[in-house]
Each structure stands twice: as structure tokens, then as C-alpha cells.
C-alpha positions in Angstrom: -60.8 34.4 -95.4 -62.0 35.5 -92.4 -58.9 34.7 -89.9 -60.8 36.9 -87.4 -61.4 33.8 -84.9 -59.9 32.9 -81.5 -56.8 31.4 -83.1 -55.7 34.9 -85.0 -55.9 38.0 -84.0 -54.7 37.2 -80.9 -52.2 40.6 -81.1 -51.9 41.0 -77.3 -49.2 36.9 -78.0 -47.9 38.8 -80.7 -46.3 41.0 -78.6 -45.7 39.3 -75.9 -43.9 36.2 -77.7 -41.9 39.1 -80.5 -40.8 41.1 -76.8 -39.2 37.3 -74.6 -37.7 35.9 -78.0 -35.4 39.7 -78.3 -35.2 40.5 -75.1 -34.0 36.5 -74.6 -31.4 37.1 -77.1 -30.6 40.5 -75.8 -29.8 39.4 -72.3 -27.0 37.3 -74.1 -25.7 38.9 -76.9 -25.9 42.1 -74.4 -25.2 44.5 -78.2 -23.0 47.5 -77.6 -22.4 48.9 -80.6 -23.8 50.5 -83.4 -23.0 46.9 -85.0 -24.6 45.5 -82.4 -27.9 46.9 -82.8 -28.1 46.5 -86.1 -27.8 42.6 -85.6 -29.8 42.8 -82.9 -32.7 44.7 -85.0 -32.7 42.6 -87.7 -33.7 39.3 -85.4 -36.1 41.2 -84.1 -37.7 42.5 -87.0 -37.5 38.8 -88.4 -39.4 38.0 -85.0 -41.7 39.5 -84.7 -42.7 39.2 -88.5 -42.8 35.6 -87.9 -45.5 35.8 -85.0 -47.8 38.4 -86.6 -48.4 35.3 -89.0 -48.1 33.1 -85.7 -51.4 34.8 -83.9 -52.1 37.6 -85.2 -52.9 37.6 -89.7 -52.1 34.4 -91.5 -51.0 35.8 -94.7 -48.9 33.1 -96.0 -52.6 30.4 -95.6 -54.0 33.5 -96.8 -52.0 33.8 -100.2 -52.1 30.1 -100.5 -55.7 28.9 -99.9 -56.9 28.6 -103.2 -53.9 25.9 -104.0 -54.0 24.5 -99.6 -58.1 24.0 -99.9 -57.9 22.6 -103.3 -54.9 19.9 -102.8 -55.5 19.5 -98.6 -59.4 20.4 -98.7 -59.7 18.3 -95.1 -57.7 20.7 -93.3 -59.8 23.7 -91.5 -56.9 25.9 -92.6 -57.7 29.2 -90.4 -57.2 27.1 -87.4 -53.7 28.0 -85.9 -52.0 24.3 -85.7 -52.9 24.6 -89.6 -50.4 27.4 -89.7 -47.5 24.5 -88.9 -47.3 24.4 -92.8 -44.4 21.3 -92.9 -46.3 18.9 -90.8 -49.8 20.0 -92.7 -47.6 19.2 -96.0 -46.8 16.2 -95.1 -49.9 14.3 -93.9 -49.0 14.4 -89.3 -52.1 13.2 -87.9 -51.1 13.9 -84.0 -50.6 17.3 -82.6 -48.1 19.3 -84.4 -46.2 20.1 -81.4 -45.1 17.3 -81.2 -44.4 16.1 -85.3 -40.9 15.9 -86.4 -40.7 19.3 -88.0 -41.5 21.3 -84.9 -39.2 19.2 -82.1 -36.5 19.6 -85.0 -37.1 23.7 -84.6 -36.3 23.2 -80.8 -33.1 21.1 -81.0 -32.5 24.5 -83.4 -33.8 26.9 -81.4 -32.3 26.0 -78.3 -28.6 24.9 -79.8 -28.5 29.0 -81.0 -29.4 30.1 -77.6 -27.2 27.8 -76.3 -24.6 29.1 -78.5 -25.1 32.6 -78.0 -25.2 31.8 -74.6 -21.7 30.9 -74.4 -20.3 32.6 -77.2 -21.1 36.2 -75.7 -18.4 35.6 -72.1 -15.5 34.9 -74.0 -16.6 37.6 -76.2 -16.7 39.9 -73.5 -13.8 38.6 -71.5 -11.5 39.5 -74.7 -13.1 42.8 -75.5 -12.4 44.0 -71.6 -8.4 42.8 -72.2 -7.5 43.2 -75.8 -7.3 39.9 -76.3 -8.2 37.7 -80.0 -11.4 35.6 -78.6 -10.6 31.6 -79.0 -12.0 29.9 -76.3 -14.9 27.9 -76.0 -16.8 28.6 -79.0 -15.1 30.8 -80.6 -12.4 27.4 -80.6 -14.7 25.8 -83.2 -15.6 28.4 -85.4 -15.0 32.5 -86.3 -18.5 33.5 -85.8 -20.8 31.4 -83.0 -22.7 34.6 -82.1 -23.8 35.4 -85.6 -24.1 31.5 -86.3 -26.5 30.9 -83.7 -29.1 33.9 -85.0 -28.7 31.5 -87.8 -29.5 28.3 -86.4 -32.6 29.4 -84.1 -34.2 31.5 -87.7 -33.7 27.6 -89.0 -35.4 26.3 -85.8 -38.3 29.2 -86.1 -38.4 28.5 -90.6 -39.3 24.6 -89.3 -41.8 25.5 -86.6 -43.6 28.4 -88.3 -42.8 29.2 -92.2 -44.4 32.2 -93.5 -43.0 34.2 -97.3 -42.3 36.9 -95.1 -39.6 35.0 -92.4 -38.3 33.0 -95.9 -37.6 35.7 -97.8 -36.0 37.7 -95.1 -34.0 34.4 -94.0 -31.4 34.6 -97.1 -31.0 38.8 -96.6 -30.4 38.1 -92.8 -27.8 35.9 -93.7 -25.8 37.8 -96.5 -25.5 40.7 -94.5 -25.0 38.6 -90.9 -22.0 37.0 -93.4 -20.7 41.0 -94.6 -21.0 42.3 -91.1 -18.5 38.7 -90.3 -16.3 40.0 -92.8 -15.5 43.4 -91.8 -15.2 42.3 -88.5 -12.2 40.1 -89.7 -10.7 42.8 -91.8 -10.5 44.4 -88.2 -9.4 41.6 -86.2 -6.7 41.9 -88.8 -5.8 45.5 -88.3 -5.6 45.2 -84.7 -4.0 41.0 -84.3 -2.3 40.9 -87.4 -0.2 37.6 -87.9 -2.1 35.7 -84.8 -5.3 36.5 -86.1 -4.6 35.1 -89.7 -3.2 32.1 -87.6 -6.2 32.1 -85.9 -8.0 31.9 -88.8 -5.8 29.2 -91.2 -6.6 27.0 -87.9 -10.4 27.4 -87.7 -13.6 27.0 -89.9 -15.7 30.7 -90.3 -19.0 28.9 -90.0 -19.1 25.1 -90.1 -17.5 23.4 -86.4 -15.1 20.4 -87.6 -15.4 18.6 -84.9 -13.5 15.8 -85.3 -10.1 18.4 -84.5 -9.3 19.5 -81.1 -9.4 22.9 -81.9 -8.6 23.9 -78.4 -5.9 26.6 -77.9 -3.0 25.1 -76.1 
């Protein structure tokens, strides 16, 4: 398998796209603490691994080339479009950028960045005032920023799944959940009963949209 054609080996696109999404996330997340930088760093590793296969070298397609060629001999697996594996495997014949999985990925990615953008000002103002962040997205879920990164990664997996990012994803989710637990332990120290009441009313990850949880 030779992936040195025009569809791959575009390492400048790897660099440009990686930098764009990492800086875009950083502009909303605005890391300050060591833990913030760790969160962004893990997300950055996921993004770089993704675009390295999307534009640099299709490692996943290379490793699965025997099985893919045998099962789907009509597909040119060295083409860029073939990297949209969900569309290819489910027989989508049109442009994969307009396929159902790609469109679904856009919903997750845009939704994740929206959540990240709306959560940060609430947290920043609360930290500035030394108060509990419980309005905006924090009125619906306790960890909107970590949830946002998870949504974005899910979106990328729908769009362009790779063996590396599929392996990284559950690891990052576990790390984010542990970081969230660590932050909650500190919040219990800082806010005591107020945070216990907040925890009782507000889900950690999956919002209950049928209940008005806006602070009164």
C-alpha cells in the first residue's frame, strides 16, 4: 500500500487543522491551572492523532487494508473519501461529506464547542467572585466543560474513526471523569453544604431537560 499520493502526505494540512481546533478549543476553555493544561493537552493529542491519519498517513486503512479490500473491492481505499469509514462500510454512494455520519458528527462537534463556549464565562465569573458556578450550562450538568470535550471527540469519531483515536477515547473519558471527581472533592471542601445541595439537584453528565433546574 502506497499512501504517498495526492490524497495523503499533506502534513501541512495536519499542522493547520490541528492548530486550528486546538487553538479554537483553548480560546473557549482558557486554561490557567496545571489541571486545565492537562485537560487541553489530552484533547490536543486526540486531535493531532486524528488529523495525522486524515491528511498524513492512513494508518487505520493500512492496517485493515486486507480485510477492507476483500470485503469492498470496489472502493479505492487510498482515496481521501474512503477514510470516512462509516459511510463506506454502510454503502453510502454519494459524497461522504454529506453522509449521515458526517452530518451527525457536525452536530456533536458544533454542540461541544457551543457548550464549551457558554460554560467558560460562567465558571470564570464564579471563580472571580469565589462563588459556586451553578447557572447557565452548570444549572443543567455539573461538568459541562469536560462533557464538551467528550462531545467533540465523539463527533470526530463519527466523522473519521481511527484505531488510535478509538483507543484514546475511552482513556480520555476515564481521565476526565477522574478529574471531575477530584474537582468535586475540592468543591465540597470549599462550598460544603451548598455544593451537596447542588449535587443533589444537578446531574453530573446527562442533563434532565424536562426539569427546570435554573437557579432561583
